[in-house]
mmCIF file of the N, C-alpha and C atoms, coordinates in Angstrom:
data_MODEL
# 
_entry.id   MODEL 
# 
loop_
_atom_site.group_PDB 
_atom_site.id 
_atom_site.type_symbol 
_atom_site.label_atom_id 
_atom_site.label_alt_id 
_atom_site.label_comp_id 
_atom_site.label_asym_id 
_atom_site.label_entity_id 
_atom_site.label_seq_id 
_atom_site.pdbx_PDB_ins_code 
_atom_site.Cartn_x 
_atom_site.Cartn_y 
_atom_site.Cartn_z 
_atom_site.occupancy 
_atom_site.B_iso_or_equiv 
_atom_site.pdbx_formal_charge 
_atom_site.auth_seq_id 
_atom_site.auth_comp_id 
_atom_site.auth_asym_id 
_atom_site.auth_atom_id 
_atom_site.pdbx_PDB_model_num 
ATOM 1   N N  . UNK A 1 1  ? -5.547  5.977   18.220  1.00 0.00 ? 1  UNK A N  1 
ATOM 2   C CA . UNK A 1 1  ? -4.668  5.032   17.826  1.00 0.00 ? 1  UNK A CA 1 
ATOM 3   C C  . UNK A 1 1  ? -3.305  5.830   17.342  1.00 0.00 ? 1  UNK A C  1 
ATOM 4   N N  . UNK A 1 2  ? -2.296  5.605   18.105  1.00 0.00 ? 2  UNK A N  1 
ATOM 5   C CA . UNK A 1 2  ? -1.028  6.099   17.653  1.00 0.00 ? 2  UNK A CA 1 
ATOM 6   C C  . UNK A 1 2  ? -0.530  5.723   16.106  1.00 0.00 ? 2  UNK A C  1 
ATOM 7   N N  . UNK A 1 3  ? 0.098   6.761   15.782  1.00 0.00 ? 3  UNK A N  1 
ATOM 8   C CA . UNK A 1 3  ? 0.505   6.661   14.220  1.00 0.00 ? 3  UNK A CA 1 
ATOM 9   C C  . UNK A 1 3  ? 1.100   5.461   13.934  1.00 0.00 ? 3  UNK A C  1 
ATOM 10  N N  . UNK A 1 4  ? 2.089   4.930   14.706  1.00 0.00 ? 4  UNK A N  1 
ATOM 11  C CA . UNK A 1 4  ? 2.886   3.831   14.474  1.00 0.00 ? 4  UNK A CA 1 
ATOM 12  C C  . UNK A 1 4  ? 2.026   2.525   14.454  1.00 0.00 ? 4  UNK A C  1 
ATOM 13  N N  . UNK A 1 5  ? 1.011   2.506   15.475  1.00 0.00 ? 5  UNK A N  1 
ATOM 14  C CA . UNK A 1 5  ? 0.011   1.483   15.558  1.00 0.00 ? 5  UNK A CA 1 
ATOM 15  C C  . UNK A 1 5  ? -0.826  1.544   14.269  1.00 0.00 ? 5  UNK A C  1 
ATOM 16  N N  . UNK A 1 6  ? -1.210  2.615   13.766  1.00 0.00 ? 6  UNK A N  1 
ATOM 17  C CA . UNK A 1 6  ? -2.086  2.857   12.669  1.00 0.00 ? 6  UNK A CA 1 
ATOM 18  C C  . UNK A 1 6  ? -1.330  2.301   11.469  1.00 0.00 ? 6  UNK A C  1 
ATOM 19  N N  . UNK A 1 7  ? -0.109  2.631   11.414  1.00 0.00 ? 7  UNK A N  1 
ATOM 20  C CA . UNK A 1 7  ? 0.760   2.261   10.147  1.00 0.00 ? 7  UNK A CA 1 
ATOM 21  C C  . UNK A 1 7  ? 0.931   0.761   10.114  1.00 0.00 ? 7  UNK A C  1 
ATOM 22  N N  . UNK A 1 8  ? 1.248   0.122   11.149  1.00 0.00 ? 8  UNK A N  1 
ATOM 23  C CA . UNK A 1 8  ? 1.539   -1.241  11.175  1.00 0.00 ? 8  UNK A CA 1 
ATOM 24  C C  . UNK A 1 8  ? 0.177   -1.974  10.881  1.00 0.00 ? 8  UNK A C  1 
ATOM 25  N N  . UNK A 1 9  ? -0.915  -1.547  11.641  1.00 0.00 ? 9  UNK A N  1 
ATOM 26  C CA . UNK A 1 9  ? -2.216  -2.096  11.400  1.00 0.00 ? 9  UNK A CA 1 
ATOM 27  C C  . UNK A 1 9  ? -2.693  -2.083  9.893   1.00 0.00 ? 9  UNK A C  1 
ATOM 28  N N  . UNK A 1 10 ? -2.452  -0.785  9.344   1.00 0.00 ? 10 UNK A N  1 
ATOM 29  C CA . UNK A 1 10 ? -2.860  -0.591  7.851   1.00 0.00 ? 10 UNK A CA 1 
ATOM 30  C C  . UNK A 1 10 ? -2.012  -1.464  6.905   1.00 0.00 ? 10 UNK A C  1 
ATOM 31  N N  . UNK A 1 11 ? -0.819  -1.484  7.132   1.00 0.00 ? 11 UNK A N  1 
ATOM 32  C CA . UNK A 1 11 ? 0.124   -2.421  6.287   1.00 0.00 ? 11 UNK A CA 1 
ATOM 33  C C  . UNK A 1 11 ? -0.366  -3.826  6.264   1.00 0.00 ? 11 UNK A C  1 
ATOM 34  N N  . UNK A 1 12 ? -0.568  -4.236  7.429   1.00 0.00 ? 12 UNK A N  1 
ATOM 35  C CA . UNK A 1 12 ? -1.017  -5.689  7.634   1.00 0.00 ? 12 UNK A CA 1 
ATOM 36  C C  . UNK A 1 12 ? -2.407  -5.902  6.886   1.00 0.00 ? 12 UNK A C  1 
ATOM 37  N N  . UNK A 1 13 ? -3.206  -5.134  7.148   1.00 0.00 ? 13 UNK A N  1 
ATOM 38  C CA . UNK A 1 13 ? -4.628  -5.264  6.488   1.00 0.00 ? 13 UNK A CA 1 
ATOM 39  C C  . UNK A 1 13 ? -4.654  -5.113  5.140   1.00 0.00 ? 13 UNK A C  1 
ATOM 40  N N  . UNK A 1 14 ? -4.133  -4.069  4.549   1.00 0.00 ? 14 UNK A N  1 
ATOM 41  C CA . UNK A 1 14 ? -3.995  -3.781  3.171   1.00 0.00 ? 14 UNK A CA 1 
ATOM 42  C C  . UNK A 1 14 ? -3.378  -4.900  2.522   1.00 0.00 ? 14 UNK A C  1 
ATOM 43  N N  . UNK A 1 15 ? -2.173  -5.429  2.740   1.00 0.00 ? 15 UNK A N  1 
ATOM 44  C CA . UNK A 1 15 ? -1.389  -6.638  2.231   1.00 0.00 ? 15 UNK A CA 1 
ATOM 45  C C  . UNK A 1 15 ? -2.321  -7.667  2.153   1.00 0.00 ? 15 UNK A C  1 
ATOM 46  N N  . UNK A 1 16 ? -2.960  -7.913  3.376   1.00 0.00 ? 16 UNK A N  1 
ATOM 47  C CA . UNK A 1 16 ? -3.908  -9.187  3.403   1.00 0.00 ? 16 UNK A CA 1 
ATOM 48  C C  . UNK A 1 16 ? -5.005  -9.163  2.408   1.00 0.00 ? 16 UNK A C  1 
ATOM 49  N N  . UNK A 1 17 ? -5.599  -7.982  2.262   1.00 0.00 ? 17 UNK A N  1 
ATOM 50  C CA . UNK A 1 17 ? -6.612  -7.932  1.042   1.00 0.00 ? 17 UNK A CA 1 
ATOM 51  C C  . UNK A 1 17 ? -6.082  -7.937  -0.251  1.00 0.00 ? 17 UNK A C  1 
ATOM 52  N N  . UNK A 1 18 ? -5.034  -7.244  -0.521  1.00 0.00 ? 18 UNK A N  1 
ATOM 53  C CA . UNK A 1 18 ? -4.327  -7.221  -1.775  1.00 0.00 ? 18 UNK A CA 1 
ATOM 54  C C  . UNK A 1 18 ? -3.964  -8.718  -2.180  1.00 0.00 ? 18 UNK A C  1 
ATOM 55  N N  . UNK A 1 19 ? -3.443  -9.243  -1.139  1.00 0.00 ? 19 UNK A N  1 
ATOM 56  C CA . UNK A 1 19 ? -3.093  -10.808 -1.360  1.00 0.00 ? 19 UNK A CA 1 
ATOM 57  C C  . UNK A 1 19 ? -4.207  -11.712 -1.673  1.00 0.00 ? 19 UNK A C  1 
ATOM 58  N N  . UNK A 1 20 ? -5.339  -11.343 -1.095  1.00 0.00 ? 20 UNK A N  1 
ATOM 59  C CA . UNK A 1 20 ? -6.717  -12.189 -1.425  1.00 0.00 ? 20 UNK A CA 1 
ATOM 60  C C  . UNK A 1 20 ? -7.268  -11.763 -2.814  1.00 0.00 ? 20 UNK A C  1 
ATOM 61  N N  . UNK A 1 21 ? -7.207  -10.493 -3.182  1.00 0.00 ? 21 UNK A N  1 
ATOM 62  C CA . UNK A 1 21 ? -8.078  -9.962  -4.502  1.00 0.00 ? 21 UNK A CA 1 
ATOM 63  C C  . UNK A 1 21 ? -7.102  -9.453  -5.500  1.00 0.00 ? 21 UNK A C  1 
ATOM 64  N N  . UNK A 1 22 ? -5.963  -8.997  -5.063  1.00 0.00 ? 22 UNK A N  1 
ATOM 65  C CA . UNK A 1 22 ? -5.117  -8.276  -6.301  1.00 0.00 ? 22 UNK A CA 1 
ATOM 66  C C  . UNK A 1 22 ? -5.559  -6.947  -6.423  1.00 0.00 ? 22 UNK A C  1 
ATOM 67  N N  . UNK A 1 23 ? -6.438  -6.406  -5.582  1.00 0.00 ? 23 UNK A N  1 
ATOM 68  C CA . UNK A 1 23 ? -6.724  -5.004  -5.766  1.00 0.00 ? 23 UNK A CA 1 
ATOM 69  C C  . UNK A 1 23 ? -7.028  -4.359  -4.260  1.00 0.00 ? 23 UNK A C  1 
ATOM 70  N N  . UNK A 1 24 ? -7.470  -3.139  -4.295  1.00 0.00 ? 24 UNK A N  1 
ATOM 71  C CA . UNK A 1 24 ? -7.585  -2.340  -2.969  1.00 0.00 ? 24 UNK A CA 1 
ATOM 72  C C  . UNK A 1 24 ? -9.057  -2.051  -2.712  1.00 0.00 ? 24 UNK A C  1 
ATOM 73  N N  . UNK A 1 25 ? -10.018 -2.480  -3.569  1.00 0.00 ? 25 UNK A N  1 
ATOM 74  C CA . UNK A 1 25 ? -11.363 -2.126  -3.332  1.00 0.00 ? 25 UNK A CA 1 
ATOM 75  C C  . UNK A 1 25 ? -12.014 -2.359  -1.898  1.00 0.00 ? 25 UNK A C  1 
ATOM 76  N N  . UNK A 1 26 ? -11.609 -3.546  -1.465  1.00 0.00 ? 26 UNK A N  1 
ATOM 77  C CA . UNK A 1 26 ? -11.978 -3.983  -0.073  1.00 0.00 ? 26 UNK A CA 1 
ATOM 78  C C  . UNK A 1 26 ? -11.523 -3.095  1.093   1.00 0.00 ? 26 UNK A C  1 
ATOM 79  N N  . UNK A 1 27 ? -10.402 -2.127  0.863   1.00 0.00 ? 27 UNK A N  1 
ATOM 80  C CA . UNK A 1 27 ? -10.056 -1.302  1.827   1.00 0.00 ? 27 UNK A CA 1 
ATOM 81  C C  . UNK A 1 27 ? -9.881  0.159   1.522   1.00 0.00 ? 27 UNK A C  1 
ATOM 82  N N  . UNK A 1 28 ? -10.980 0.483   0.750   1.00 0.00 ? 28 UNK A N  1 
ATOM 83  C CA . UNK A 1 28 ? -10.987 1.753   0.277   1.00 0.00 ? 28 UNK A CA 1 
ATOM 84  C C  . UNK A 1 28 ? -10.994 2.960   1.396   1.00 0.00 ? 28 UNK A C  1 
ATOM 85  N N  . UNK A 1 29 ? -11.747 2.569   2.383   1.00 0.00 ? 29 UNK A N  1 
ATOM 86  C CA . UNK A 1 29 ? -11.789 3.534   3.734   1.00 0.00 ? 29 UNK A CA 1 
ATOM 87  C C  . UNK A 1 29 ? -10.292 3.696   4.264   1.00 0.00 ? 29 UNK A C  1 
ATOM 88  N N  . UNK A 1 30 ? -9.808  2.459   4.510   1.00 0.00 ? 30 UNK A N  1 
ATOM 89  C CA . UNK A 1 30 ? -8.373  2.532   5.027   1.00 0.00 ? 30 UNK A CA 1 
ATOM 90  C C  . UNK A 1 30 ? -7.514  3.291   4.091   1.00 0.00 ? 30 UNK A C  1 
ATOM 91  N N  . UNK A 1 31 ? -7.488  3.041   2.880   1.00 0.00 ? 31 UNK A N  1 
ATOM 92  C CA . UNK A 1 31 ? -6.667  3.732   1.956   1.00 0.00 ? 31 UNK A CA 1 
ATOM 93  C C  . UNK A 1 31 ? -6.813  5.221   1.967   1.00 0.00 ? 31 UNK A C  1 
ATOM 94  N N  . UNK A 1 32 ? -8.210  5.701   2.194   1.00 0.00 ? 32 UNK A N  1 
ATOM 95  C CA . UNK A 1 32 ? -8.290  7.178   2.221   1.00 0.00 ? 32 UNK A CA 1 
ATOM 96  C C  . UNK A 1 32 ? -7.651  7.784   3.487   1.00 0.00 ? 32 UNK A C  1 
ATOM 97  N N  . UNK A 1 33 ? -7.686  6.941   4.701   1.00 0.00 ? 33 UNK A N  1 
ATOM 98  C CA . UNK A 1 33 ? -6.949  7.349   5.749   1.00 0.00 ? 33 UNK A CA 1 
ATOM 99  C C  . UNK A 1 33 ? -5.520  7.475   5.543   1.00 0.00 ? 33 UNK A C  1 
ATOM 100 N N  . UNK A 1 34 ? -5.037  6.529   4.984   1.00 0.00 ? 34 UNK A N  1 
ATOM 101 C CA . UNK A 1 34 ? -3.474  6.605   4.765   1.00 0.00 ? 34 UNK A CA 1 
ATOM 102 C C  . UNK A 1 34 ? -3.030  7.688   3.903   1.00 0.00 ? 34 UNK A C  1 
ATOM 103 N N  . UNK A 1 35 ? -3.964  7.976   2.895   1.00 0.00 ? 35 UNK A N  1 
ATOM 104 C CA . UNK A 1 35 ? -3.671  9.285   1.979   1.00 0.00 ? 35 UNK A CA 1 
ATOM 105 C C  . UNK A 1 35 ? -3.542  10.493  2.793   1.00 0.00 ? 35 UNK A C  1 
ATOM 106 N N  . UNK A 1 36 ? -4.305  10.527  4.073   1.00 0.00 ? 36 UNK A N  1 
ATOM 107 C CA . UNK A 1 36 ? -4.464  11.696  4.785   1.00 0.00 ? 36 UNK A CA 1 
ATOM 108 C C  . UNK A 1 36 ? -3.144  11.692  5.863   1.00 0.00 ? 36 UNK A C  1 
ATOM 109 N N  . UNK A 1 37 ? -3.021  10.612  6.464   1.00 0.00 ? 37 UNK A N  1 
ATOM 110 C CA . UNK A 1 37 ? -2.331  10.498  7.574   1.00 0.00 ? 37 UNK A CA 1 
ATOM 111 C C  . UNK A 1 37 ? -0.745  10.205  7.375   1.00 0.00 ? 37 UNK A C  1 
ATOM 112 N N  . UNK A 1 38 ? -0.362  9.481   6.285   1.00 0.00 ? 38 UNK A N  1 
ATOM 113 C CA . UNK A 1 38 ? 0.874   8.958   6.052   1.00 0.00 ? 38 UNK A CA 1 
ATOM 114 C C  . UNK A 1 38 ? 1.856   10.031  5.168   1.00 0.00 ? 38 UNK A C  1 
ATOM 115 N N  . UNK A 1 39 ? 3.018   9.919   5.688   1.00 0.00 ? 39 UNK A N  1 
ATOM 116 C CA . UNK A 1 39 ? 4.028   10.670  4.958   1.00 0.00 ? 39 UNK A CA 1 
ATOM 117 C C  . UNK A 1 39 ? 4.457   9.902   3.625   1.00 0.00 ? 39 UNK A C  1 
ATOM 118 N N  . UNK A 1 40 ? 5.336   10.538  2.798   1.00 0.00 ? 40 UNK A N  1 
ATOM 119 C CA . UNK A 1 40 ? 5.727   9.891   1.753   1.00 0.00 ? 40 UNK A CA 1 
ATOM 120 C C  . UNK A 1 40 ? 6.708   8.776   1.962   1.00 0.00 ? 40 UNK A C  1 
ATOM 121 N N  . UNK A 1 41 ? 7.591   8.841   2.995   1.00 0.00 ? 41 UNK A N  1 
ATOM 122 C CA . UNK A 1 41 ? 8.381   7.635   3.472   1.00 0.00 ? 41 UNK A CA 1 
ATOM 123 C C  . UNK A 1 41 ? 7.322   6.511   3.860   1.00 0.00 ? 41 UNK A C  1 
ATOM 124 N N  . UNK A 1 42 ? 6.347   6.859   4.637   1.00 0.00 ? 42 UNK A N  1 
ATOM 125 C CA . UNK A 1 42 ? 5.426   5.946   5.195   1.00 0.00 ? 42 UNK A CA 1 
ATOM 126 C C  . UNK A 1 42 ? 4.649   5.071   4.047   1.00 0.00 ? 42 UNK A C  1 
ATOM 127 N N  . UNK A 1 43 ? 4.322   5.910   2.974   1.00 0.00 ? 43 UNK A N  1 
ATOM 128 C CA . UNK A 1 43 ? 3.617   5.388   1.893   1.00 0.00 ? 43 UNK A CA 1 
ATOM 129 C C  . UNK A 1 43 ? 4.554   4.332   0.999   1.00 0.00 ? 43 UNK A C  1 
ATOM 130 N N  . UNK A 1 44 ? 5.837   4.701   0.944   1.00 0.00 ? 44 UNK A N  1 
ATOM 131 C CA . UNK A 1 44 ? 6.730   3.929   0.399   1.00 0.00 ? 44 UNK A CA 1 
ATOM 132 C C  . UNK A 1 44 ? 6.803   2.481   1.216   1.00 0.00 ? 44 UNK A C  1 
ATOM 133 N N  . UNK A 1 45 ? 7.038   2.493   2.657   1.00 0.00 ? 45 UNK A N  1 
ATOM 134 C CA . UNK A 1 45 ? 7.044   1.644   3.647   1.00 0.00 ? 45 UNK A CA 1 
ATOM 135 C C  . UNK A 1 45 ? 5.789   0.688   3.215   1.00 0.00 ? 45 UNK A C  1 
ATOM 136 N N  . UNK A 1 46 ? 4.615   1.452   2.993   1.00 0.00 ? 46 UNK A N  1 
ATOM 137 C CA . UNK A 1 46 ? 3.434   0.494   2.887   1.00 0.00 ? 46 UNK A CA 1 
ATOM 138 C C  . UNK A 1 46 ? 3.448   -0.123  1.516   1.00 0.00 ? 46 UNK A C  1 
ATOM 139 N N  . UNK A 1 47 ? 3.931   0.403   0.556   1.00 0.00 ? 47 UNK A N  1 
ATOM 140 C CA . UNK A 1 47 ? 4.258   -0.127  -0.854  1.00 0.00 ? 47 UNK A CA 1 
ATOM 141 C C  . UNK A 1 47 ? 5.204   -1.608  -0.771  1.00 0.00 ? 47 UNK A C  1 
ATOM 142 N N  . UNK A 1 48 ? 6.131   -1.279  0.023   1.00 0.00 ? 48 UNK A N  1 
ATOM 143 C CA . UNK A 1 48 ? 7.346   -2.403  0.244   1.00 0.00 ? 48 UNK A CA 1 
ATOM 144 C C  . UNK A 1 48 ? 6.584   -3.528  0.936   1.00 0.00 ? 48 UNK A C  1 
ATOM 145 N N  . UNK A 1 49 ? 5.699   -3.129  1.939   1.00 0.00 ? 49 UNK A N  1 
ATOM 146 C CA . UNK A 1 49 ? 5.076   -4.243  2.692   1.00 0.00 ? 49 UNK A CA 1 
ATOM 147 C C  . UNK A 1 49 ? 4.148   -5.136  1.889   1.00 0.00 ? 49 UNK A C  1 
ATOM 148 N N  . UNK A 1 50 ? 3.330   -4.418  0.967   1.00 0.00 ? 50 UNK A N  1 
ATOM 149 C CA . UNK A 1 50 ? 2.406   -5.047  0.234   1.00 0.00 ? 50 UNK A CA 1 
ATOM 150 C C  . UNK A 1 50 ? 3.188   -5.906  -0.755  1.00 0.00 ? 50 UNK A C  1 
ATOM 151 N N  . UNK A 1 51 ? 4.243   -5.394  -1.378  1.00 0.00 ? 51 UNK A N  1 
ATOM 152 C CA . UNK A 1 51 ? 5.130   -6.178  -2.316  1.00 0.00 ? 51 UNK A CA 1 
ATOM 153 C C  . UNK A 1 51 ? 5.746   -7.484  -1.629  1.00 0.00 ? 51 UNK A C  1 
ATOM 154 N N  . UNK A 1 52 ? 6.156   -7.372  -0.277  1.00 0.00 ? 52 UNK A N  1 
ATOM 155 C CA . UNK A 1 52 ? 6.786   -8.320  0.332   1.00 0.00 ? 52 UNK A CA 1 
ATOM 156 C C  . UNK A 1 52 ? 5.903   -9.202  0.797   1.00 0.00 ? 52 UNK A C  1 
ATOM 157 N N  . UNK A 1 53 ? 4.498   -8.858  1.394   1.00 0.00 ? 53 UNK A N  1 
ATOM 158 C CA . UNK A 1 53 ? 3.855   -9.737  2.171   1.00 0.00 ? 53 UNK A CA 1 
ATOM 159 C C  . UNK A 1 53 ? 2.594   -10.147 1.649   1.00 0.00 ? 53 UNK A C  1 
ATOM 160 N N  . UNK A 1 54 ? 2.145   -9.595  0.452   1.00 0.00 ? 54 UNK A N  1 
ATOM 161 C CA . UNK A 1 54 ? 0.784   -9.931  -0.254  1.00 0.00 ? 54 UNK A CA 1 
ATOM 162 C C  . UNK A 1 54 ? 1.010   -11.304 -0.952  1.00 0.00 ? 54 UNK A C  1 
ATOM 163 N N  . UNK A 1 55 ? 2.191   -11.541 -1.364  1.00 0.00 ? 55 UNK A N  1 
ATOM 164 C CA . UNK A 1 55 ? 2.075   -12.888 -2.279  1.00 0.00 ? 55 UNK A CA 1 
ATOM 165 C C  . UNK A 1 55 ? 1.861   -12.759 -3.749  1.00 0.00 ? 55 UNK A C  1 
ATOM 166 N N  . UNK A 1 56 ? 1.531   -11.373 -3.894  1.00 0.00 ? 56 UNK A N  1 
ATOM 167 C CA . UNK A 1 56 ? 0.998   -11.197 -5.379  1.00 0.00 ? 56 UNK A CA 1 
ATOM 168 C C  . UNK A 1 56 ? 2.372   -10.435 -6.135  1.00 0.00 ? 56 UNK A C  1 
ATOM 169 N N  . UNK A 1 57 ? 2.239   -10.502 -7.401  1.00 0.00 ? 57 UNK A N  1 
ATOM 170 C CA . UNK A 1 57 ? 3.348   -9.778  -8.159  1.00 0.00 ? 57 UNK A CA 1 
ATOM 171 C C  . UNK A 1 57 ? 2.998   -8.317  -8.318  1.00 0.00 ? 57 UNK A C  1 
ATOM 172 N N  . UNK A 1 58 ? 4.008   -7.534  -8.243  1.00 0.00 ? 58 UNK A N  1 
ATOM 173 C CA . UNK A 1 58 ? 3.750   -6.124  -8.327  1.00 0.00 ? 58 UNK A CA 1 
ATOM 174 C C  . UNK A 1 58 ? 2.848   -5.627  -9.636  1.00 0.00 ? 58 UNK A C  1 
ATOM 175 N N  . UNK A 1 59 ? 3.164   -6.284  -10.551 1.00 0.00 ? 59 UNK A N  1 
ATOM 176 C CA . UNK A 1 59 ? 2.281   -5.889  -11.731 1.00 0.00 ? 59 UNK A CA 1 
ATOM 177 C C  . UNK A 1 59 ? 0.854   -6.072  -11.533 1.00 0.00 ? 59 UNK A C  1 
ATOM 178 N N  . UNK A 1 60 ? 0.474   -6.933  -10.677 1.00 0.00 ? 60 UNK A N  1 
ATOM 179 C CA . UNK A 1 60 ? -1.142  -7.213  -10.461 1.00 0.00 ? 60 UNK A CA 1 
ATOM 180 C C  . UNK A 1 60 ? -1.581  -6.017  -9.864  1.00 0.00 ? 60 UNK A C  1 
ATOM 181 N N  . UNK A 1 61 ? -0.947  -5.025  -8.961  1.00 0.00 ? 61 UNK A N  1 
ATOM 182 C CA . UNK A 1 61 ? -1.469  -4.054  -8.194  1.00 0.00 ? 61 UNK A CA 1 
ATOM 183 C C  . UNK A 1 61 ? -0.849  -2.633  -8.278  1.00 0.00 ? 61 UNK A C  1 
ATOM 184 N N  . UNK A 1 62 ? 0.349   -2.731  -8.739  1.00 0.00 ? 62 UNK A N  1 
ATOM 185 C CA . UNK A 1 62 ? 1.098   -1.329  -8.742  1.00 0.00 ? 62 UNK A CA 1 
ATOM 186 C C  . UNK A 1 62 ? 0.457   -0.195  -9.478  1.00 0.00 ? 62 UNK A C  1 
ATOM 187 N N  . UNK A 1 63 ? -0.202  -0.471  -10.664 1.00 0.00 ? 63 UNK A N  1 
ATOM 188 C CA . UNK A 1 63 ? -0.995  0.657   -11.456 1.00 0.00 ? 63 UNK A CA 1 
ATOM 189 C C  . UNK A 1 63 ? -2.008  1.151   -10.478 1.00 0.00 ? 63 UNK A C  1 
ATOM 190 N N  . UNK A 1 64 ? -2.752  0.304   -9.767  1.00 0.00 ? 64 UNK A N  1 
ATOM 191 C CA . UNK A 1 64 ? -3.834  0.750   -8.868  1.00 0.00 ? 64 UNK A CA 1 
ATOM 192 C C  . UNK A 1 64 ? -3.172  1.663   -7.910  1.00 0.00 ? 64 UNK A C  1 
ATOM 193 N N  . UNK A 1 65 ? -2.264  1.094   -7.229  1.00 0.00 ? 65 UNK A N  1 
ATOM 194 C CA . UNK A 1 65 ? -1.480  1.837   -6.082  1.00 0.00 ? 65 UNK A CA 1 
ATOM 195 C C  . UNK A 1 65 ? -1.166  3.318   -6.529  1.00 0.00 ? 65 UNK A C  1 
ATOM 196 N N  . UNK A 1 66 ? -0.457  3.289   -7.872  1.00 0.00 ? 66 UNK A N  1 
ATOM 197 C CA . UNK A 1 66 ? -0.171  4.651   -8.270  1.00 0.00 ? 66 UNK A CA 1 
ATOM 198 C C  . UNK A 1 66 ? -1.283  5.459   -8.623  1.00 0.00 ? 66 UNK A C  1 
ATOM 199 N N  . UNK A 1 67 ? -2.519  5.014   -8.846  1.00 0.00 ? 67 UNK A N  1 
ATOM 200 C CA . UNK A 1 67 ? -3.584  5.679   -9.187  1.00 0.00 ? 67 UNK A CA 1 
ATOM 201 C C  . UNK A 1 67 ? -4.190  6.479   -7.808  1.00 0.00 ? 67 UNK A C  1 
ATOM 202 N N  . UNK A 1 68 ? -3.837  5.541   -6.794  1.00 0.00 ? 68 UNK A N  1 
ATOM 203 C CA . UNK A 1 68 ? -4.458  5.914   -5.451  1.00 0.00 ? 68 UNK A CA 1 
ATOM 204 C C  . UNK A 1 68 ? -3.399  6.973   -4.944  1.00 0.00 ? 68 UNK A C  1 
ATOM 205 N N  . UNK A 1 69 ? -2.159  6.772   -4.984  1.00 0.00 ? 69 UNK A N  1 
ATOM 206 C CA . UNK A 1 69 ? -1.053  7.604   -4.315  1.00 0.00 ? 69 UNK A CA 1 
ATOM 207 C C  . UNK A 1 69 ? -0.374  8.260   -5.631  1.00 0.00 ? 69 UNK A C  1 
ATOM 208 N N  . UNK A 1 70 ? -1.157  9.123   -6.289  1.00 0.00 ? 70 UNK A N  1 
ATOM 209 C CA . UNK A 1 70 ? -0.633  9.742   -7.464  1.00 0.00 ? 70 UNK A CA 1 
ATOM 210 C C  . UNK A 1 70 ? 0.708   10.479  -7.686  1.00 0.00 ? 70 UNK A C  1 
ATOM 211 N N  . UNK A 1 71 ? 1.248   10.919  -6.578  1.00 0.00 ? 71 UNK A N  1 
ATOM 212 C CA . UNK A 1 71 ? 2.519   11.717  -6.670  1.00 0.00 ? 71 UNK A CA 1 
ATOM 213 C C  . UNK A 1 71 ? 3.604   11.011  -5.965  1.00 0.00 ? 71 UNK A C  1 
ATOM 214 N N  . UNK A 1 72 ? 3.543   9.612   -5.980  1.00 0.00 ? 72 UNK A N  1 
ATOM 215 C CA . UNK A 1 72 ? 4.503   8.914   -5.241  1.00 0.00 ? 72 UNK A CA 1 
ATOM 216 C C  . UNK A 1 72 ? 5.679   8.038   -6.224  1.00 0.00 ? 72 UNK A C  1 
ATOM 217 N N  . UNK A 1 73 ? 5.271   7.879   -7.205  1.00 0.00 ? 73 UNK A N  1 
ATOM 218 C CA . UNK A 1 73 ? 5.955   7.071   -8.235  1.00 0.00 ? 73 UNK A CA 1 
ATOM 219 C C  . UNK A 1 73 ? 7.575   7.230   -8.209  1.00 0.00 ? 73 UNK A C  1 
ATOM 220 N N  . UNK A 1 74 ? 7.958   8.499   -8.079  1.00 0.00 ? 74 UNK A N  1 
ATOM 221 C CA . UNK A 1 74 ? 9.193   8.745   -8.268  1.00 0.00 ? 74 UNK A CA 1 
ATOM 222 C C  . UNK A 1 74 ? 10.143  8.123   -6.984  1.00 0.00 ? 74 UNK A C  1 
ATOM 223 N N  . UNK A 1 75 ? 9.475   7.994   -5.967  1.00 0.00 ? 75 UNK A N  1 
ATOM 224 C CA . UNK A 1 75 ? 9.986   7.456   -4.636  1.00 0.00 ? 75 UNK A CA 1 
ATOM 225 C C  . UNK A 1 75 ? 9.974   5.980   -4.435  1.00 0.00 ? 75 UNK A C  1 
ATOM 226 N N  . UNK A 1 76 ? 9.127   5.348   -5.417  1.00 0.00 ? 76 UNK A N  1 
ATOM 227 C CA . UNK A 1 76 ? 8.982   3.811   -5.176  1.00 0.00 ? 76 UNK A CA 1 
ATOM 228 C C  . UNK A 1 76 ? 10.215  3.024   -5.960  1.00 0.00 ? 76 UNK A C  1 
ATOM 229 N N  . UNK A 1 77 ? 10.511  1.956   -5.263  1.00 0.00 ? 77 UNK A N  1 
ATOM 230 C CA . UNK A 1 77 ? 11.561  1.149   -5.883  1.00 0.00 ? 77 UNK A CA 1 
ATOM 231 C C  . UNK A 1 77 ? 11.090  0.523   -7.172  1.00 0.00 ? 77 UNK A C  1 
ATOM 232 N N  . UNK A 1 78 ? 12.140  0.273   -8.054  1.00 0.00 ? 78 UNK A N  1 
ATOM 233 C CA . UNK A 1 78 ? 11.728  -0.507  -9.211  1.00 0.00 ? 78 UNK A CA 1 
ATOM 234 C C  . UNK A 1 78 ? 11.034  -1.729  -9.103  1.00 0.00 ? 78 UNK A C  1 
ATOM 235 N N  . UNK A 1 79 ? 10.128  -2.065  -10.094 1.00 0.00 ? 79 UNK A N  1 
ATOM 236 C CA . UNK A 1 79 ? 9.454   -3.340  -9.967  1.00 0.00 ? 79 UNK A CA 1 
ATOM 237 C C  . UNK A 1 79 ? 10.380  -4.596  -9.802  1.00 0.00 ? 79 UNK A C  1 
ATOM 238 N N  . UNK A 1 80 ? 10.023  -5.399  -9.053  1.00 0.00 ? 80 UNK A N  1 
ATOM 239 C CA . UNK A 1 80 ? 10.761  -6.758  -8.923  1.00 0.00 ? 80 UNK A CA 1 
ATOM 240 C C  . UNK A 1 80 ? 10.038  -7.655  -9.871  1.00 0.00 ? 80 UNK A C  1 
ATOM 241 N N  . UNK A 1 81 ? 10.935  -8.430  -10.736 1.00 0.00 ? 81 UNK A N  1 
ATOM 242 C CA . UNK A 1 81 ? 10.337  -9.524  -11.549 1.00 0.00 ? 81 UNK A CA 1 
ATOM 243 C C  . UNK A 1 81 ? 10.662  -10.974 -11.051 1.00 0.00 ? 81 UNK A C  1 
# 
């Protein structure tokens, strides 16, 4: 799978599961692939997609996202309220 296809697929799947559960537990394997394969800009894009498409408030999942992608906080947009 090409990287752009992987990114698009990962963004959709992760946002769907975060939308359902408010957490990342159901997509741990996919998250691990993202940690290996994605650049900082792509991880920010993933964050923005989850924010925009999951239907969940950022406060519900941002902390867990930051635990997973521990060096990304400085690159993320401010929380929307």
